[in-house]
C-alpha positions as semicolon CSV with decimal commas, in nm:
position;residue;x (nm);y (nm);z (nm)
1;M;-2,536;-5,916;-2,167
2;V;-2,607;-5,631;-2,397
3;D;-2,663;-5,391;-2,135
4;F;-2,323;-5,395;-2,014
5;L;-2,183;-5,385;-2,391
6;F;-2,360;-5,035;-2,366
7;S;-2,281;-4,887;-2,027
8;G;-2,042;-4,611;-1,957
9;T;-1,830;-4,909;-1,872
10;A;-1,806;-5,086;-2,142
11;R;-1,748;-4,727;-2,349
12;V;-1,476;-4,594;-2,136
13;I;-1,318;-5,031;-2,167
14;R;-1,334;-4,987;-2,533
15;A;-1,193;-4,631;-2,561
16;V;-0,839;-4,725;-2,312
17;I;-0,770;-5,009;-2,562
18;G;-0,844;-4,854;-2,857
19;A;-0,593;-4,610;-2,684
20;L;-0,371;-4,863;-2,590
21;L;-0,354;-5,090;-2,945
22;I;-0,288;-4,729;-3,097
23;F;0,024;-4,642;-2,845
24;W;0,174;-4,988;-2,887
25;A;0,133;-5,008;-3,223
26;Y;0,271;-4,699;-3,315
27;H;0,526;-4,744;-3,046
28;S;0,686;-5,071;-3,070
29;L;0,593;-5,238;-3,447
30;A;0,687;-5,160;-3,770
31;G;0,524;-5,187;-4,149
32;I;0,201;-5,311;-4,206
33;G;0,119;-5,454;-3,883
34;R;0,141;-5,124;-3,742
35;D;-0,130;-4,989;-3,918
36;I;-0,361;-5,245;-3,904
37;I;-0,301;-5,271;-3,535
38;G;-0,366;-4,823;-3,553
39;I;-0,672;-4,893;-3,735
40;V;-0,864;-5,167;-3,506
41;G;-0,736;-4,908;-3,238
42;L;-0,885;-4,616;-3,373
43;I;-1,194;-4,819;-3,447
44;F;-1,193;-4,935;-3,068
45;V;-1,153;-4,568;-2,984
46;L;-1,453;-4,472;-3,176
47;S;-1,694;-4,756;-3,091
48;G;-1,608;-4,623;-2,736
49;L;-1,719;-4,274;-2,820
50;V;-1,986;-4,337;-3,037
51;N;-2,146;-4,587;-2,840
52;F;-2,141;-4,880;-3,111
53;C;-2,064;-5,193;-3,059
54;G;-2,018;-5,476;-3,323
55;L;-2,038;-5,781;-3,102
56;A;-2,400;-5,691;-2,935
57;P;-2,569;-5,795;-3,236
58;L;-2,392;-6,179;-3,122
59;F;-2,584;-6,157;-2,828
60;G;-2,924;-6,024;-2,955
61;G;-2,880;-5,653;-2,943
62;P;-2,850;-5,353;-3,159
63;F;-2,546;-5,212;-3,330
64;M;-2,586;-4,901;-3,163
65;R;-2,801;-4,785;-2,828
66;R;-3,034;-4,571;-3,032
67;A;-3,210;-4,814;-3,193
68;S;-3,293;-5,009;-2,914
69;K;-3,498;-4,697;-2,778
């Protein structure tokens, strides 16, 4: 499971989900909800770009892939 979380496919999935959240937030929501969902989307995009996974420690892996090599 941890290997998948750091695979190229998982990185692309995180980045795409983040982009979709940002798009949805700024085109369909208003107020503080828009800001919160936009920030969450930005975190997803950044996690895909820098190979960071917040769920990996729950499965026994590191936050960043470089830490496990």
